[in-house]
ZAMIBA-843136 format. One record per residue (C-alpha): residue in three letters; x, y, z; residue number from 1. Coordinates in Angstrom, 3 decimals, padded with zeros to 6 digits. Layout:
N
{ALA, {X, Y, Z}, NUM}
...
END
This chain:
324
{MET, {037.021, 068.083, 005.645}, 1}
{GLY, {037.176, 064.368, 006.436}, 2}
{GLU, {036.487, 061.481, 004.086}, 3}
{PHE, {032.926, 060.855, 005.264}, 4}
{ASP, {032.090, 064.569, 005.330}, 5}
{LEU, {033.306, 064.725, 001.718}, 6}
{ILE, {031.102, 061.802, 000.691}, 7}
{ALA, {028.081, 063.177, 002.516}, 8}
{LYS, {028.437, 066.648, 001.016}, 9}
{TYR, {029.222, 065.841, -002.620}, 10}
{PHE, {028.185, 062.263, -003.378}, 11}
{THR, {025.327, 061.129, -001.097}, 12}
{ARG, {021.823, 061.221, -002.584}, 13}
{PRO, {018.550, 059.480, -001.700}, 14}
{ALA, {018.288, 055.950, -003.112}, 15}
{LYS, {015.762, 055.711, -005.959}, 16}
{ARG, {016.043, 052.541, -008.021}, 17}
{ALA, {018.499, 050.817, -005.657}, 18}
{ALA, {017.096, 048.941, -002.680}, 19}
{LEU, {019.970, 050.395, -000.637}, 20}
{GLY, {022.424, 053.045, -001.745}, 21}
{VAL, {025.321, 054.995, -000.250}, 22}
{GLY, {026.097, 054.578, 003.450}, 23}
{ASP, {026.185, 050.846, 004.222}, 24}
{ASP, {028.818, 048.156, 003.668}, 25}
{CYS, {027.191, 047.155, 000.384}, 26}
{ALA, {024.630, 048.704, -001.940}, 27}
{LEU, {021.702, 046.521, -002.978}, 28}
{LEU, {020.602, 046.469, -006.602}, 29}
{ALA, {018.147, 044.148, -008.362}, 30}
{PRO, {017.258, 044.166, -012.067}, 31}
{ALA, {013.668, 043.852, -013.197}, 32}
{PRO, {012.306, 040.318, -013.793}, 33}
{GLY, {013.539, 038.855, -017.080}, 34}
{MET, {016.501, 041.237, -017.237}, 35}
{GLN, {020.246, 040.640, -016.999}, 36}
{LEU, {022.741, 042.949, -015.297}, 37}
{ALA, {025.343, 044.546, -017.586}, 38}
{ILE, {028.433, 045.632, -015.621}, 39}
{SER, {031.525, 047.549, -016.731}, 40}
{SER, {034.447, 049.393, -015.092}, 41}
{ASP, {036.700, 052.118, -016.450}, 42}
{MET, {039.560, 054.001, -014.851}, 43}
{LEU, {040.758, 057.532, -015.675}, 44}
{VAL, {044.277, 058.476, -014.563}, 45}
{GLU, {045.574, 062.054, -014.610}, 46}
{GLY, {048.277, 062.478, -017.228}, 47}
{ARG, {047.247, 059.286, -018.985}, 48}
{HIS, {043.559, 059.802, -019.766}, 49}
{PHE, {043.083, 063.514, -019.106}, 50}
{LEU, {045.072, 066.705, -018.757}, 51}
{SER, {045.497, 068.484, -015.426}, 52}
{THR, {043.961, 071.590, -017.024}, 53}
{VAL, {040.565, 070.001, -017.746}, 54}
{GLU, {037.607, 071.682, -016.063}, 55}
{PRO, {036.428, 069.562, -013.100}, 56}
{SER, {032.820, 069.532, -014.329}, 57}
{ARG, {033.909, 068.186, -017.716}, 58}
{LEU, {036.052, 065.573, -016.022}, 59}
{GLY, {033.104, 064.452, -013.894}, 60}
{HIS, {030.972, 064.185, -017.031}, 61}
{LYS, {033.593, 062.218, -018.942}, 62}
{ALA, {034.316, 059.846, -016.057}, 63}
{LEU, {030.741, 058.588, -016.183}, 64}
{ALA, {030.298, 059.006, -019.957}, 65}
{VAL, {033.026, 056.495, -020.815}, 66}
{ASN, {031.252, 053.898, -018.656}, 67}
{LEU, {027.817, 054.661, -020.055}, 68}
{SER, {029.340, 054.180, -023.501}, 69}
{ASP, {030.107, 050.562, -022.572}, 70}
{LEU, {026.477, 050.048, -021.572}, 71}
{ALA, {025.425, 051.600, -024.882}, 72}
{ALA, {027.570, 049.110, -026.797}, 73}
{CYS, {025.754, 046.313, -024.969}, 74}
{GLY, {022.304, 047.816, -025.601}, 75}
{ALA, {021.742, 048.164, -021.853}, 76}
{ARG, {019.727, 050.714, -019.878}, 77}
{PRO, {021.752, 052.416, -017.120}, 78}
{LEU, {020.747, 051.663, -013.528}, 79}
{ALA, {023.475, 052.722, -011.102}, 80}
{PHE, {027.213, 053.210, -010.587}, 81}
{THR, {029.924, 053.232, -007.950}, 82}
{LEU, {032.772, 055.731, -007.727}, 83}
{ALA, {036.298, 055.063, -006.445}, 84}
{LEU, {038.145, 058.389, -006.217}, 85}
{SER, {041.776, 059.011, -005.278}, 86}
{MET, {042.911, 062.647, -005.020}, 87}
{PRO, {045.843, 064.533, -003.503}, 88}
{THR, {043.681, 066.802, -001.294}, 89}
{ALA, {040.015, 067.350, -000.477}, 90}
{ASP, {039.804, 070.402, -002.766}, 91}
{GLU, {036.229, 071.648, -002.314}, 92}
{PRO, {036.004, 073.875, -005.426}, 93}
{TRP, {037.308, 070.946, -007.504}, 94}
{LEU, {034.896, 068.518, -005.830}, 95}
{ALA, {031.977, 070.877, -006.412}, 96}
{GLY, {032.685, 071.067, -010.146}, 97}
{PHE, {033.506, 067.380, -010.520}, 98}
{SER, {030.386, 066.191, -008.710}, 99}
{ARG, {028.217, 068.661, -010.622}, 100}
{GLY, {029.326, 067.312, -014.007}, 101}
{LEU, {029.197, 063.710, -012.825}, 102}
{LEU, {025.733, 063.864, -011.293}, 103}
{ALA, {024.213, 065.957, -014.094}, 104}
{LEU, {025.006, 063.201, -016.591}, 105}
{ALA, {023.855, 060.572, -014.098}, 106}
{ASP, {020.497, 062.333, -013.745}, 107}
{GLU, {020.175, 062.634, -017.531}, 108}
{HIS, {020.339, 058.845, -017.820}, 109}
{GLY, {018.558, 057.908, -014.586}, 110}
{CYS, {021.755, 056.303, -013.277}, 111}
{GLU, {022.210, 056.687, -009.521}, 112}
{LEU, {025.411, 056.733, -007.480}, 113}
{ILE, {025.112, 053.897, -004.946}, 114}
{GLY, {028.562, 053.668, -003.316}, 115}
{GLY, {032.310, 053.553, -003.790}, 116}
{ASP, {035.463, 054.699, -002.005}, 117}
{THR, {037.648, 057.782, -001.527}, 118}
{THR, {041.305, 057.990, -000.563}, 119}
{ARG, {044.299, 060.335, -000.658}, 120}
{GLY, {046.691, 059.759, -003.551}, 121}
{PRO, {047.341, 060.728, -007.194}, 122}
{LEU, {044.209, 061.848, -009.039}, 123}
{ASN, {042.571, 058.655, -010.232}, 124}
{ILE, {038.891, 057.965, -010.973}, 125}
{CYS, {037.397, 054.496, -011.293}, 126}
{ILE, {033.701, 053.970, -011.988}, 127}
{THR, {031.795, 050.705, -012.155}, 128}
{VAL, {028.458, 051.022, -013.903}, 129}
{PHE, {025.459, 048.702, -013.791}, 130}
{GLY, {022.766, 048.420, -016.432}, 131}
{GLU, {020.017, 046.024, -017.403}, 132}
{VAL, {019.145, 044.383, -020.694}, 133}
{PRO, {016.449, 041.823, -021.568}, 134}
{ALA, {017.840, 038.311, -021.219}, 135}
{GLY, {019.342, 037.162, -024.502}, 136}
{SER, {019.087, 040.630, -026.117}, 137}
{ALA, {022.491, 042.127, -025.300}, 138}
{LEU, {024.582, 043.382, -028.215}, 139}
{LEU, {027.823, 041.386, -028.339}, 140}
{ARG, {031.068, 041.535, -030.292}, 141}
{SER, {030.693, 038.030, -031.659}, 142}
{GLY, {027.699, 038.247, -034.014}, 143}
{ALA, {029.091, 039.893, -037.166}, 144}
{LYS, {028.505, 037.941, -040.383}, 145}
{VAL, {030.099, 038.108, -043.829}, 146}
{GLY, {028.253, 040.684, -045.926}, 147}
{ASP, {027.162, 042.800, -042.938}, 148}
{ASP, {027.366, 046.561, -043.273}, 149}
{ILE, {029.733, 048.325, -040.873}, 150}
{TRP, {028.303, 051.479, -039.294}, 151}
{VAL, {029.517, 054.121, -036.888}, 152}
{SER, {027.583, 056.715, -034.915}, 153}
{GLY, {028.171, 060.438, -034.566}, 154}
{THR, {031.595, 061.880, -035.288}, 155}
{LEU, {035.132, 060.514, -035.258}, 156}
{GLY, {038.624, 061.877, -034.736}, 157}
{ASP, {037.987, 065.272, -033.161}, 158}
{ALA, {039.368, 064.215, -029.782}, 159}
{ARG, {042.580, 063.094, -031.498}, 160}
{LEU, {042.849, 066.470, -033.240}, 161}
{ALA, {042.623, 068.196, -029.862}, 162}
{LEU, {045.220, 065.880, -028.354}, 163}
{GLU, {047.681, 066.540, -031.166}, 164}
{ALA, {047.109, 070.287, -030.784}, 165}
{PHE, {047.925, 070.034, -027.068}, 166}
{ARG, {050.994, 067.971, -027.898}, 167}
{GLY, {052.097, 070.700, -030.313}, 168}
{THR, {052.267, 068.403, -033.333}, 169}
{LEU, {049.720, 070.466, -035.273}, 170}
{SER, {048.100, 073.888, -035.076}, 171}
{LEU, {044.341, 074.366, -035.197}, 172}
{PRO, {042.357, 077.572, -035.724}, 173}
{ALA, {040.693, 078.626, -032.468}, 174}
{PRO, {037.138, 077.550, -033.471}, 175}
{MET, {038.376, 074.098, -034.534}, 176}
{LEU, {040.349, 073.645, -031.334}, 177}
{LYS, {037.379, 074.659, -029.200}, 178}
{GLN, {035.108, 072.189, -030.952}, 179}
{ALA, {037.684, 069.392, -030.898}, 180}
{ARG, {038.471, 069.961, -027.228}, 181}
{MET, {034.775, 069.731, -026.356}, 182}
{ARG, {034.587, 066.335, -028.069}, 183}
{MET, {037.661, 065.165, -026.146}, 184}
{GLU, {036.554, 066.411, -022.728}, 185}
{HIS, {032.756, 066.120, -022.978}, 186}
{PRO, {031.830, 063.006, -025.012}, 187}
{THR, {028.228, 061.915, -025.566}, 188}
{PRO, {027.487, 058.289, -024.660}, 189}
{ARG, {025.138, 056.788, -027.267}, 190}
{VAL, {022.884, 055.055, -024.764}, 191}
{ALA, {019.611, 055.597, -026.638}, 192}
{LEU, {021.089, 054.331, -029.910}, 193}
{GLY, {022.453, 051.208, -028.259}, 194}
{GLN, {019.024, 050.295, -026.925}, 195}
{ALA, {017.380, 051.086, -030.281}, 196}
{LEU, {019.813, 048.711, -032.029}, 197}
{ARG, {018.781, 045.671, -029.984}, 198}
{GLY, {017.514, 043.102, -032.488}, 199}
{VAL, {018.919, 045.174, -035.373}, 200}
{ALA, {022.712, 045.190, -034.987}, 201}
{THR, {024.544, 041.869, -035.260}, 202}
{ALA, {027.564, 043.085, -033.243}, 203}
{ALA, {028.649, 046.292, -031.531}, 204}
{ILE, {031.481, 047.936, -029.602}, 205}
{ASP, {032.173, 051.418, -028.306}, 206}
{VAL, {035.016, 053.341, -029.934}, 207}
{SER, {037.422, 054.278, -027.164}, 208}
{ASP, {040.908, 053.330, -028.384}, 209}
{GLY, {040.397, 054.097, -032.074}, 210}
{LEU, {037.945, 052.817, -034.683}, 211}
{LEU, {040.174, 050.250, -036.364}, 212}
{GLY, {041.637, 048.928, -033.121}, 213}
{ASP, {038.222, 048.518, -031.545}, 214}
{LEU, {036.691, 047.064, -034.711}, 215}
{VAL, {039.338, 044.331, -034.654}, 216}
{HIS, {037.788, 043.069, -031.397}, 217}
{ILE, {034.524, 042.457, -033.269}, 218}
{LEU, {036.329, 040.796, -036.161}, 219}
{LEU, {038.291, 038.448, -033.912}, 220}
{ALA, {035.264, 037.534, -031.797}, 221}
{SER, {033.184, 036.948, -034.947}, 222}
{ARG, {036.006, 035.276, -036.938}, 223}
{VAL, {035.612, 037.565, -039.934}, 224}
{GLY, {037.449, 040.414, -041.669}, 225}
{ALA, {036.496, 043.858, -042.949}, 226}
{ARG, {036.962, 046.441, -045.680}, 227}
{ILE, {036.811, 050.059, -044.464}, 228}
{ASP, {036.340, 053.191, -046.586}, 229}
{ALA, {038.850, 055.614, -045.065}, 230}
{ASP, {037.368, 058.601, -046.881}, 231}
{ALA, {033.849, 057.881, -045.632}, 232}
{ALA, {035.254, 057.680, -042.093}, 233}
{SER, {037.300, 060.872, -042.463}, 234}
{GLU, {034.141, 062.771, -043.501}, 235}
{LEU, {032.886, 062.141, -039.964}, 236}
{VAL, {035.525, 064.389, -038.381}, 237}
{ALA, {033.316, 067.304, -037.338}, 238}
{ALA, {036.180, 069.811, -037.370}, 239}
{ARG, {036.775, 069.040, -041.052}, 240}
{ARG, {033.330, 070.417, -041.906}, 241}
{MET, {033.886, 073.718, -040.075}, 242}
{PRO, {034.463, 076.918, -042.119}, 243}
{SER, {037.748, 077.446, -040.262}, 244}
{ASN, {039.125, 074.194, -041.731}, 245}
{ALA, {040.061, 076.142, -044.859}, 246}
{GLU, {042.768, 077.950, -042.883}, 247}
{SER, {043.975, 074.888, -040.965}, 248}
{GLY, {046.087, 073.474, -043.791}, 249}
{LEU, {045.443, 069.932, -042.542}, 250}
{ALA, {045.980, 067.173, -045.094}, 251}
{LEU, {043.513, 064.413, -045.904}, 252}
{GLU, {045.922, 061.913, -044.333}, 253}
{THR, {045.593, 063.711, -040.998}, 254}
{PHE, {041.820, 063.414, -041.016}, 255}
{ARG, {042.058, 059.758, -042.038}, 256}
{THR, {044.434, 059.034, -039.161}, 257}
{CYS, {042.281, 060.853, -036.616}, 258}
{ALA, {039.097, 059.137, -037.779}, 259}
{LEU, {040.486, 055.617, -038.017}, 260}
{SER, {042.899, 055.462, -035.099}, 261}
{GLY, {042.230, 058.529, -032.963}, 262}
{GLY, {040.516, 057.184, -029.865}, 263}
{ASP, {038.476, 058.921, -027.147}, 264}
{ASP, {035.451, 059.178, -029.472}, 265}
{TYR, {032.992, 057.047, -027.432}, 266}
{GLU, {030.846, 056.420, -030.468}, 267}
{LEU, {029.339, 053.058, -031.380}, 268}
{ALA, {030.747, 050.897, -034.174}, 269}
{PHE, {028.323, 048.173, -035.146}, 270}
{THR, {027.424, 045.711, -037.877}, 271}
{ALA, {024.027, 044.900, -039.381}, 272}
{ARG, {022.637, 042.935, -042.312}, 273}
{PRO, {022.159, 044.947, -045.539}, 274}
{GLU, {018.423, 044.270, -045.404}, 275}
{ALA, {018.347, 045.997, -041.989}, 276}
{ARG, {019.407, 049.407, -043.369}, 277}
{ASP, {015.933, 050.879, -042.925}, 278}
{ALA, {015.831, 049.561, -039.361}, 279}
{VAL, {019.247, 051.114, -038.647}, 280}
{GLU, {018.059, 054.463, -039.987}, 281}
{GLN, {014.921, 054.168, -037.864}, 282}
{ALA, {017.074, 053.526, -034.773}, 283}
{SER, {019.126, 056.570, -035.721}, 284}
{ARG, {016.042, 058.768, -035.910}, 285}
{ALA, {014.511, 057.351, -032.732}, 286}
{SER, {017.706, 058.053, -030.770}, 287}
{HIS, {018.464, 061.396, -032.463}, 288}
{THR, {021.932, 060.067, -033.320}, 289}
{ALA, {023.471, 060.252, -036.785}, 290}
{VAL, {024.944, 057.053, -038.219}, 291}
{ALA, {027.079, 056.406, -041.295}, 292}
{ARG, {027.930, 053.284, -043.252}, 293}
{ILE, {031.710, 053.010, -043.660}, 294}
{GLY, {032.500, 049.436, -044.655}, 295}
{VAL, {031.538, 045.813, -045.071}, 296}
{VAL, {032.330, 042.567, -043.260}, 297}
{GLU, {034.352, 040.110, -045.362}, 298}
{ALA, {035.425, 036.490, -045.011}, 299}
{VAL, {039.175, 037.101, -045.229}, 300}
{PRO, {040.583, 037.894, -041.754}, 301}
{GLY, {042.067, 041.310, -041.034}, 302}
{VAL, {041.159, 044.864, -042.013}, 303}
{ARG, {041.643, 046.287, -045.497}, 304}
{VAL, {041.554, 050.091, -045.628}, 305}
{VAL, {040.669, 051.627, -048.994}, 306}
{ASP, {039.887, 055.080, -050.368}, 307}
{ALA, {036.589, 056.191, -051.899}, 308}
{HIS, {037.538, 054.462, -055.179}, 309}
{GLY, {038.315, 051.148, -053.499}, 310}
{THR, {042.080, 051.553, -053.835}, 311}
{PRO, {044.040, 050.096, -050.883}, 312}
{LEU, {045.897, 052.698, -048.822}, 313}
{ALA, {049.587, 052.379, -048.038}, 314}
{GLN, {049.175, 054.592, -044.965}, 315}
{ARG, {049.502, 052.600, -041.715}, 316}
{PHE, {046.977, 053.115, -038.913}, 317}
{THR, {047.579, 052.136, -035.283}, 318}
{SER, {045.196, 052.539, -032.369}, 319}
{PHE, {045.899, 053.364, -028.737}, 320}
{ASP, {047.377, 050.653, -026.511}, 321}
{HIS, {048.134, 051.326, -022.832}, 322}
{PHE, {051.129, 049.012, -022.914}, 323}
{GLY, {052.005, 049.131, -026.613}, 324}
END
């Protein structure tokens, strides 16, 4: 199967929102009047971002999900995406599964594939996603103010638990591993929540490299600091609430580490004024996405991590860094 046969069979679909989609030298895409384009790219490399044993359909889902998560953090509505795919061979069973997972999530969010590139090489997936947001309404990293609440969506740390289990550094009961692996390989981009938070959140970011590491980007852009309740964050590890946790023998410190510096969560961390708590809860209900308040923005730069009693923790937390 040649390159263009591959594209035609697995990745060509009729153009819907795009003025021109797959098949020409360029795709044509125009936002609605009064809207701005939100654009983001993410790359997934085998052995660095995913295991060779991951199901192709889950990999297709995740490849797009991590990009949609960036749009969610901006409060943007997905429009379209391009796919650059390098792979060792044109493996049709793999392509069938990968494209199925990819396009199912695309259809769920009305985000159409409009072009890209394929080549022979190591397995590498790069997606560029396009969204639209009303001019001046995008959620940014630079709007956090002293006294703001710090919130996070969904669950934290389960992907890190799965990764450590695969590395052999800890052992998980089968039900916990299954649940944690699903969170690692099949994340849920919080697109609806991001849009519901427009005009409510003062700053936002998606949690990809670890909560504390990503939160620092907000703090630096906003020139503020933060106090984080490690125990409130660790309660958000879904595996911790499973009945099988009783037999896992995992310590509180493990859950704290996974929640605060785990990475691969693709949740939203955001700030909002205390008087906006009802509006945040309304956005949570409207988007069917749980949110939890885990800290407060402070004037002193840096992040102070405390327990439920406000006592500073000596435990050190570091987030993922590709070149660290």
